[in-house]
N, C-alpha and C positions, 0 to 999 in steps of 0.2 A: 504494500500500500504506500509506503514512503517513496518508493521509486516512482509511483504514479503521480502523487501530489507534488513531489519535488522535481518533476520533469521540467524541462526548459520552458515549455509553454503553459503548463497547468497553473503555475503560480500567477502568471500574468493574467490568465483568464479569470481566476478566482478573485484577484484584486480588482479587476475591471468590473466584475459582476457584483461586487460587494456593495456598491452604491445604489442598488435597486435593480429591477429587471432591465436587461440590456438586450438589444437586438444584435443579430449576427454582424451586420455591417458596422455597428458601433464597436463591437469587439475587434473586428478586423482592422479598423482605423486606429484603435487605441493600443494594439499590441504590435510594436515595431518589428517588421521582418517576418511575420507569420504568413504563410500561404493559406489560401482558402482550404486546400485539402488538409493541411495540418490543423487548422482551426476546427474543421468539421470532425476530424478524427479525435481530437482532444475533447471537444464538446461531448461527443458520444461516450467517450471513456469516463468523463467526469459525471455524466448523467447516469451511466451504468453503475458507477461506484456510489451513487446516492449523494453526490455533492452538488449537483445542479438539477434544477427542475426546468424542463422545456415546456412552454405553454404555447399552443397554437391557437390563434384566434380565427374564427370562420369568416374571414374577409377575402376580398379579391383585390390583389393577390393576398395569399395567406400571410398573416403577421405572426412572427415567431419571436418569443422572448425567452431569455435565460435568466434564472435567478438562483441565488444560493439557498440551499436547504439549511435547516437549523444546525445540522452536523457541520456543514461547510462554514457557517457563521462562527461556530466555536473554533474551527481550524483557523479562520481568518484572524481571530483575536490572537492566537498564538503566532501566526505568521507576521502580524504587525509588530509583535515584540521582537521577533527574529530580524526583521528588516531594520527596526530601530537600533538593535545591537550592531548590525553590520554597518550602519551609517556612523554610529558613534566610534567604531573601531577601524574604520576604513584606512585612516592614515597609519595607524599602528601595524595593520596587516601589510600595507604597502612597504613600510620600513622593514618589517621582518622578511618579506619576500626579497627585497633588494639586498639585505645583509646575507641571506641564504645564497642568492645567486652570485654575489661577490665572492663568498667563501667557496662556492662550488667551482668558480672559474680559476681560483688559485690552486685547486687540487686538494685531494684528501690529506696530504701530508702537511699542508700549510697551516692547519689548524686551529 
């Protein structure tokens, strides 16, 4: 399950849908770099996993909206904390990576 919700596109979809029902085209515009096919596949997976609800309105053309389930809202609260943590520690992580890369370039004996 963690692989599914931590996937490249799933988090973006869940964040975009957290502000209320959202249409496919709105999701497509708000998630940079996602293709229609990837969006469709991920929406179906998230719906199958019980994280999204797909509502089809009987209009012409059909109007379809996606919204978070209560389970997904709970996950979104945790995700918000994780995003906040990542933002607070972004510079420390970048510094650690740079130090690691510098040490790796010097070789294992440089120490």
